[in-house]
C-alpha positions in Angstrom: 114.7 38.5 73.0 113.3 40.3 69.6 109.5 40.3 71.1 110.8 41.9 74.4 112.6 44.3 72.1 109.4 44.6 69.8 106.9 45.2 73.2 109.4 47.9 74.2 109.1 49.8 71.1 105.3 49.4 70.9 105.0 50.6 74.7 107.3 53.8 73.9 105.1 54.3 70.8 102.4 54.3 72.9 103.6 56.7 75.5 104.8 59.1 72.9 101.2 59.0 71.5 99.6 59.7 74.8 102.0 62.2 75.4 101.1 64.0 71.9 97.4 63.4 72.5 97.7 65.3 75.8 99.8 68.1 74.3 97.2 68.3 71.5 94.4 68.7 73.5 95.7 71.4 76.0 96.3 73.2 72.6 92.8 73.1 71.7 92.3 74.7 75.1 93.5 78.0 74.0 91.6 81.0 74.0 92.1 83.6 71.1 90.3 87.0 70.4 90.0 87.2 66.7 88.4 90.6 66.9 86.5 93.1 69.1 84.3 96.2 68.4 84.0 99.0 71.0 80.5 100.9 70.9 80.5 104.7 69.7 76.9 106.1 70.2 75.7 108.6 67.5 76.8 112.5 68.1 73.1 113.3 69.1 74.1 111.7 72.5 77.1 113.4 73.5 77.3 115.3 76.6 78.8 118.9 76.2 79.5 121.0 79.8 76.3 122.9 79.4 74.1 120.2 79.2 75.7 118.6 81.9 74.9 121.6 83.9 71.3 121.8 82.8 70.8 118.0 84.0 72.3 118.7 87.4 69.9 122.2 87.6 66.8 120.3 86.6 66.8 117.9 89.3 64.5 119.8 91.6 65.2 117.5 94.7 69.0 118.8 95.0 69.5 121.1 97.5 72.1 124.2 97.7 74.9 121.7 99.0 74.1 118.9 96.7 74.0 121.2 93.8 77.5 122.4 94.6 78.6 118.9 95.4 77.8 117.7 91.7 79.2 120.6 90.0 82.6 120.5 92.1 82.5 116.3 91.4 82.0 116.7 87.5 84.6 119.5 87.3 87.1 117.5 89.4 86.1 114.1 87.7 88.4 114.6 84.4 85.6 113.8 82.2 85.6 115.2 78.9 82.7 116.3 76.5 83.2 113.3 74.0 80.8 111.1 76.6 77.7 110.0 75.9 74.1 109.7 77.9 71.2 107.1 77.1 68.3 109.3 74.7 65.8 109.5 77.7 68.3 112.1 79.7 68.3 114.3 76.4 64.4 114.0 76.3 64.2 115.2 79.9 62.8 111.6 81.3 65.7 110.3 83.5 63.7 110.3 86.5 60.7 108.5 84.8 62.2 105.8 83.0 60.4 103.1 81.1 61.3 99.6 80.2 61.2 100.3 76.5 64.4 102.9 77.3 66.3 100.2 78.4 65.8 98.0 75.7 66.0 100.6 73.1 69.7 101.6 74.5 70.9 98.2 74.3 69.4 97.6 70.7 71.3 100.5 69.4 74.4 99.1 70.8 73.5 95.7 69.7 72.7 96.3 66.2 75.5 98.6 65.8 78.6 96.6 67.1 77.5 93.1 66.5 77.2 93.5 62.8 80.4 95.3 62.5 82.4 92.8 64.2 81.0 89.7 62.2 80.9 91.2 58.9 84.4 92.3 59.5 85.4 88.7 60.7 84.0 87.4 57.9 81.7 85.1 60.3 78.0 84.4 60.1 75.6 84.6 62.8 74.9 80.8 62.5 78.4 80.1 63.1 78.3 81.3 66.6 78.4 78.5 69.1 78.6 80.1 72.4 76.8 83.4 73.3 77.6 85.3 76.8 75.8 88.4 77.5 76.5 90.6 80.3 74.3 94.0 81.4 74.5 94.0 85.1 71.6 96.4 85.8 69.0 95.4 83.5 67.2 92.3 83.9 64.5 91.6 81.4 62.2 88.4 80.3 63.1 86.9 77.7 66.7 88.0 78.6 69.0 90.4 76.5 70.7 87.4 75.2 67.5 85.9 74.1 66.9 89.1 72.3 70.3 89.0 70.5 69.4 85.4 69.4 65.9 86.3 68.1 67.3 89.5 66.1 70.3 87.6 64.6 68.5 84.2 64.3 71.2 82.3 66.1 71.1 78.4 65.9 69.1 76.5 68.2 71.8 74.7 70.0 73.8 77.7 70.8 75.1 77.6 74.3 73.9 80.8 76.3 74.5 82.7 79.2 72.9 85.8 80.4 74.6 87.5 83.3 73.4 90.4 85.7 74.2 91.8 88.7 77.9 91.1 88.3 79.2 94.6 87.9 81.8 96.6 86.4 84.0 93.6 86.1 81.6 91.3 84.6 83.4 91.2 80.8 86.4 89.1 82.5 84.0 87.0 84.4 82.3 86.1 80.9 85.9 85.7 79.7 86.4 83.1 82.3 82.9 81.5 81.5 84.2 81.2 77.9 87.6 80.2 78.4 86.4 77.0 80.5 83.7 76.1 78.1 86.6 76.0 75.3 88.5 73.5 77.6 85.7 70.6 76.8 84.7 71.6 73.3 87.0 71.9 70.1 86.9 74.5 67.6 84.2 76.9 68.6 83.2 80.6 68.2 82.4 82.6 70.9 80.7 85.8 71.0 80.9 88.0 74.3 78.6 91.0 74.4 79.4 93.2 77.3 77.6 96.6 78.4 75.6 98.4 81.1 72.0 100.3 80.8 72.1 103.4 82.2 68.3 104.7 81.0 66.5 102.8 84.0 69.0 103.7 86.6 69.5 107.5 86.7 69.2 108.7 90.1 66.8 111.6 90.7 67.4 111.8 94.5 69.6 114.2 96.7 71.6 111.3 98.5 75.3 112.1 98.1 76.6 108.6 98.2 74.0 108.1 95.1 74.1 111.1 93.3 77.6 110.8 92.5 77.2 107.6 90.1 75.1 110.1 87.8 78.6 112.1 87.5 80.8 109.0 86.6 78.7 106.4 84.5 78.5 106.6 80.7 77.0 104.8 77.9 79.4 102.2 76.1 79.9 98.6 75.4 82.0 96.1 73.6 81.1 92.8 71.2 84.4 90.4 71.2 84.5 87.3 69.1 86.8 84.5 70.5 87.9 81.1 69.2 90.0 78.0 70.3 90.4 76.7 66.8 94.1 76.8 66.4 94.1 76.8 62.8 92.8 80.2 63.3 95.6 81.5 65.3 97.3 83.7 62.6 94.0 85.7 62.3 93.8 86.3 66.0 94.6 89.5 67.7 95.2 88.2 71.1 95.9 84.9 73.1 94.5 84.7 76.5 97.6 83.6 78.9 96.0 83.5 82.5 92.9 85.0 84.3 92.3 85.4 88.0 89.3 86.6 89.6 89.2 87.6 93.6 85.9 87.8 95.1 85.4 89.8 98.7 81.7 89.3 99.2 82.1 87.5 102.4 83.5 90.6 104.0 80.7 93.0 104.9 82.6 96.1 104.5 83.6 94.9 100.9 79.8 93.7 100.2 78.3 97.1 101.3 80.5 99.6 99.5 78.9 99.4 96.2 75.0 98.5 96.1 71.9 99.3 94.5 69.3 100.5 97.0 66.8 102.8 97.7 67.2 106.0 99.5 65.1 107.6 102.5 62.4 108.5 99.7 62.0 105.3 98.0 64.2 106.3 94.8 66.7 103.8 93.7 70.2 104.4 92.9 73.8 103.2 93.2 75.2 103.9 96.2 79.0 104.5 96.4 80.3 104.3 100.1 83.3 105.7 101.7 84.8 102.2 102.6 85.1 102.1 98.3 88.7 102.7 98.3 89.7 100.5 100.9 87.8 97.6 99.4 89.1 98.0 96.1 92.9 98.1 97.5 92.4 94.8 99.6 91.0 93.3 96.7 93.6 94.4 94.1 96.5 93.4 96.7 94.8 89.8 96.7 94.7 89.8 93.2 98.2 90.9 92.2 99.4 88.5 95.0 98.0 85.5 93.2 98.5 87.0 89.4 102.1 87.9 89.9 103.6 84.4 89.8 102.0 83.6 86.8 103.1 86.5 84.8 106.4 87.6 86.3 109.6 86.6 85.0 111.4 84.0 87.4 114.3 86.8 88.0 111.9 89.1 89.1 110.0 86.6 91.4 113.5 85.8 93.1 114.2 89.3 93.6 111.0 89.8 95.2 111.3 86.7 97.3 114.6 88.1 98.7 113.8 91.7 99.1 110.7 90.3 100.9 112.6 88.1 102.8 115.1 90.7 104.1 112.2 93.0 105.1 110.8 90.2 107.2 114.1 89.6 108.9 114.6 93.3 109.4 110.8 93.6 111.3 111.3 90.4 113.1 114.7 91.6 114.6 113.0 94.6 115.9 110.2 92.5 117.6 107.4 93.1 115.3 106.1 91.2 112.1 103.6 91.8 109.3 102.6 90.4 106.1 104.7 92.4 102.9 102.9 92.6 99.2 104.2 93.7 96.3 103.7 93.8 92.6 103.3 96.1 89.6 100.2 96.5 87.6 99.2 98.1 84.4 95.7 98.0 84.2 92.7 99.3 81.9 90.9 102.0 84.0 88.9 105.1 84.1 85.4 106.5 84.0 82.6 105.1 82.2 81.1 101.5 81.6 82.6 98.2 82.6 83.8 98.0 79.0 86.3 100.9 79.6 89.4 98.2 79.5 88.4 97.6 75.9 88.3 101.1 75.0 91.8 101.6 76.5 93.2 98.4 74.4 91.2 99.8 71.4 93.2 103.1 72.2 96.5 101.2 72.5 95.8 99.5 69.2 95.1 102.6 67.3 98.3 104.2 68.5 100.2 101.6 67.1 101.6 100.3 70.4 100.7 96.7 70.3 103.2 94.7 68.4 103.6 91.0 68.3 104.8 89.1 71.4 103.8 92.3 73.7 101.3 91.6 76.8 98.8 93.5 78.1 97.5 93.1 81.8 93.8 93.8 82.1 92.3 94.8 85.7 88.8 95.5 86.7 86.7 96.1 90.0 83.3 95.6 90.2 80.4 95.5 93.0 80.5 92.7 95.4 83.6 93.2 95.7 85.6 91.9 93.1 89.0 92.4 91.2 89.2 90.6 88.4 92.8 90.3 85.9 93.7 88.7 83.0 97.0 88.8 80.7 96.8 88.8 77.1 99.7 87.9 74.6 99.6 90.4 70.9 99.6 87.5 68.5 100.7 89.9 65.7 101.4 93.3 65.2 98.2 95.5 65.4 97.1 98.8 63.1 93.9 99.8 64.7 92.9 101.5 61.8 89.4 100.0 61.8 88.4 100.2 65.5 86.4 102.8 67.4 89.3 105.5 67.8 90.2 105.4 64.5 88.5 108.5 62.9 89.9 110.8 65.8 92.9 109.2 67.2 95.2 111.7 65.8 93.1 114.0 68.2 94.7 112.3 71.2 96.3 113.3 73.7 94.9 116.7 73.0 97.5 119.8 72.6 95.8 121.3 75.5 94.9 120.1 78.8 92.0 122.4 79.6 89.1 121.0 81.4 85.9 122.4 79.9 83.9 121.6 83.1 86.4 123.9 84.9 86.2 126.7 82.6 82.7 126.8 82.7 82.2 125.6 86.6 85.1 126.3 88.0 83.9 129.1 89.8 81.8 127.0 92.2 85.0 126.4 94.4 85.1 130.1 95.2 81.5 130.9 95.5 80.6 132.5 98.9 78.4 130.2 100.6 76.1 133.1 102.0 75.3 134.4 98.8 75.0 131.5 96.3 71.8 130.6 94.9 70.9 127.3 92.4 70.4 129.4 89.1 66.9 129.0 87.8 
């Protein structure tokens, strides 16, 4: 009898150990952001209204209608004067870029953000275990990831990934890759570097679906330091709660709405099709359908289920049926690079709006067509005094909502078609 009791006790202890071990392993799979650094180019790369107009005017391939179209687009885009362009645009060589232009643009970003991030975090380059770099429209040999490894002399056994062609939602794809690596490797540091190279991708033709991209995309980027070392939890800024990826590349309409291609004259550019809003909406809805059960409280899910059921019953009684989709998303969005979500996050941090326990939903879209989202939990109160917005946050939001582009080019909306001419 005593032997049986002892055996039972040992069995319970063994099961308890297995449960603790399983729980302990799951804790090692957490993904934390220790710090991140958004890129702010130097002031000599800042685009003001006059220079934006000059860039449009010097494209001799533009006809009268295309010229007016671009001016109207930039007036209504909401872009301010604190945006940045690559250096070859300022030297008037946007139509004839070189490989060196693209590499120099990336080097400026790498050599600004990465050392700032590592110095502030107290992490040596030799301590980085994983490097993921995503720059969609610049594929070099050696890769940009190898360029970073060479410059900072990272370890020979580092796990390295270089992503191209993944579009504006690539940073969350990179995050998913790091999260999966963290599931099988303990106590690791990962460096995520996300940006886009505009130098070799300026479109100099006159196809409306392609010249629009010149008005919307700007220089930027972000370097992010992550870990799954739970002993560093108290130093972390954010904890990843969940991440959802949706890809509609199997649908021709979605696949073709955002593509890099040549126009009729062989000029390469980035095509934004008329089906883009529809493709983005469908991907967004599918993403919300999957992520909502993971982030909404049980009470909200029950209320949604009841409302959906009532709607279906009402439509059934009238002899029709349809699928109901609902959900609320608060996403980082705007015009710029794929890293725009990180700039929005930094803005919220600098405004001291991120407190311990808060949750932030990031949603990003990209060619393919993709919609990716993730939920972050704020681990500690964030002050934001040292981030990219630190020296100018008091100027936002601006007291005046005046649009400098409207003030300078707003006349284009009222110009007489019969008498209008492109300025010399």
